[in-house]
DRENLUM-110298 format. One record per residue (C-alpha): residue in one letter; x, y, z. Coordinates in Angstrom, 2 decimals, padded with zeros to 5 digits. Layout:
<pts>
PT  type       px       py       pz
PT     A        X        Y        Z
...
</pts>
This chain:
<pts>
PT  type       px       py       pz
PT     K   011.23  -000.11  -024.93
PT     Y   007.69   000.17  -023.78
PT     K   005.00  -002.06  -024.96
PT     W   002.28   000.72  -024.89
PT     A   003.33   004.48  -025.15
PT     W   002.94   005.03  -021.38
PT     G   004.77   001.62  -020.11
PT     N   004.50  -002.26  -020.01
PT     I   001.30  -002.53  -018.13
PT     Y  -001.87  -001.86  -020.38
PT     D  -004.11   000.85  -018.48
PT     P  -007.48   001.25  -020.39
PT     Q  -007.46   004.83  -019.27
PT     K  -004.94   005.44  -021.73
PT     G  -005.87   003.75  -024.85
PT     N  -009.11   002.81  -026.80
PT     T  -009.53  -000.83  -027.24
PT     R  -012.27  -003.24  -026.31
PT     I  -010.67  -003.75  -022.98
PT     G  -012.58  -000.86  -020.93
PT     G  -012.95   001.34  -024.13
PT     P  -016.41   003.05  -025.13
PT     G  -016.86   000.68  -027.78
PT     D  -016.31   003.24  -030.76
PT     T  -013.87   005.50  -032.27
PT     T  -012.88   008.79  -029.99
PT     P  -011.90   012.30  -030.83
PT     I  -008.06   012.71  -031.60
PT     G  -006.34   013.55  -028.01
PT     Q  -009.02   011.89  -026.12
PT     Y  -006.35   010.14  -024.06
PT     S  -004.01   012.86  -024.01
PT     N  -004.58   013.99  -020.68
PT     E  -004.77   010.62  -019.23
PT     G  -001.12   009.92  -019.45
PT     G  -001.42   007.98  -022.69
PT     D   001.04   009.97  -024.68
PT     S   004.58   008.73  -025.75
PT     P   007.66   009.90  -024.17
PT     Y   007.74   011.88  -027.40
PT     G   004.58   013.47  -027.03
PT     V   002.72   011.45  -029.56
PT     S  -001.01   010.99  -029.03
PT     D  -003.19   008.07  -029.71
PT     M  -000.67   005.40  -030.40
PT     S  -002.85   002.51  -028.61
PT     G  -006.32   001.64  -029.96
PT     N  -008.81   004.00  -031.51
PT     T  -007.96   002.90  -035.09
PT     F  -005.12   001.00  -036.76
PT     D  -002.77   003.02  -038.70
PT     W  -001.63   002.14  -042.19
PT     T   002.27   002.07  -042.58
PT     L   004.04   002.39  -045.79
PT     D   005.71  -001.15  -044.92
PT     W   004.82  -004.39  -046.79
PT     W   004.30  -007.47  -044.79
PT     S   006.32  -010.42  -044.31
PT     E   006.24  -012.75  -041.56
PT     N   009.73  -013.24  -041.31
PT     Y   011.03  -009.70  -042.20
PT     Y   012.58  -008.77  -038.48
PT     S   014.66  -011.72  -038.73
PT     E   016.47  -010.49  -042.02
PT     S   015.92  -006.82  -041.26
PT     P   018.41  -004.13  -040.50
PT     S   018.24  -003.27  -036.74
PT     N   018.08   000.48  -037.31
PT     N   014.68   001.62  -038.83
PT     P   013.78  -001.36  -040.62
PT     K   011.00  -000.43  -043.60
PT     G   009.69  -003.55  -044.85
PT     P   010.35  -005.54  -047.75
PT     E   010.30  -003.80  -051.10
PT     S   006.81  -005.14  -052.47
PT     G   004.11  -007.40  -051.16
PT     V   000.23  -008.21  -051.33
PT     Y  -000.26  -006.92  -047.62
PT     K   000.54  -003.84  -045.78
PT     V   001.33  -003.51  -042.14
PT     S  -001.01  -001.45  -039.73
PT     R  -000.05  -000.82  -036.21
PT     G  -001.58   000.62  -032.97
PT     G  -004.75  -001.49  -032.43
PT     S  -008.32  -000.42  -032.86
PT     W  -011.49   000.13  -030.54
PT     A  -012.76  -003.27  -031.18
PT     G  -009.56  -004.98  -030.81
PT     S  -007.35  -006.54  -027.77
PT     S  -004.85  -004.44  -025.85
PT     E  -002.07  -007.11  -026.96
PT     G  -003.01  -005.72  -030.77
PT     A  -002.55  -002.31  -029.63
PT     C   000.91  -002.26  -028.00
PT     T   003.27  -000.06  -030.04
PT     V   005.53  -002.79  -031.06
PT     S   003.09  -004.80  -032.50
PT     R   003.44  -005.28  -036.24
PT     Y   001.25  -008.62  -036.84
PT     Y  -001.84  -006.92  -038.62
PT     A  -001.59  -007.36  -042.19
PT     M  -004.35  -006.14  -044.56
PT     R  -004.59  -005.52  -048.37
PT     P  -004.06  -001.87  -049.11
PT     E  -007.52  -001.71  -050.58
PT     V  -009.41  -002.25  -047.27
PT     K  -011.74   000.10  -045.88
PT     N  -013.37   000.12  -042.56
PT     E  -014.31   001.80  -039.42
PT     Y  -011.05  -000.05  -037.43
PT     I  -008.46   001.61  -039.64
PT     G  -007.26   005.00  -040.39
PT     F  -004.00   006.79  -040.82
PT     R  -001.75   009.17  -039.03
PT     L  -000.92   012.50  -040.31
PT     A   002.69   013.49  -039.51
PT     R   004.83   016.46  -040.40
PT     N   008.69   016.27  -040.96
PT     Y   010.09   019.40  -039.15
PT     D   013.32   018.96  -040.79
PT     K   012.01   019.26  -044.31
PT     M   009.75   022.50  -043.55
PT     E   010.56   025.62  -045.24
</pts>
């Protein structure tokens, strides 16, 4: 598995972090043509804004979680955010990073959400 959507070496031309980034958010798809998409064709996985997840945070969750599609604990105080932001480090923007925990009511210029569609459920 890759640390970033494109591989295991951070490339500032493929993601928007404080390492070589413009110092602000960028339009969706800005890095798609630079080879920053995942092998599944998903854009903007590294940097720009953190993505909220449905998962509640638990520091030791992975040591007790199922190995396939872990969803986080049933409840908690903090939600997990992934993907890093334009103001963060390249390590924080790696796709496997799960160490950012924030209260769900947090609102700022560093965090957003990802729209997704489940094509199996479409009519």
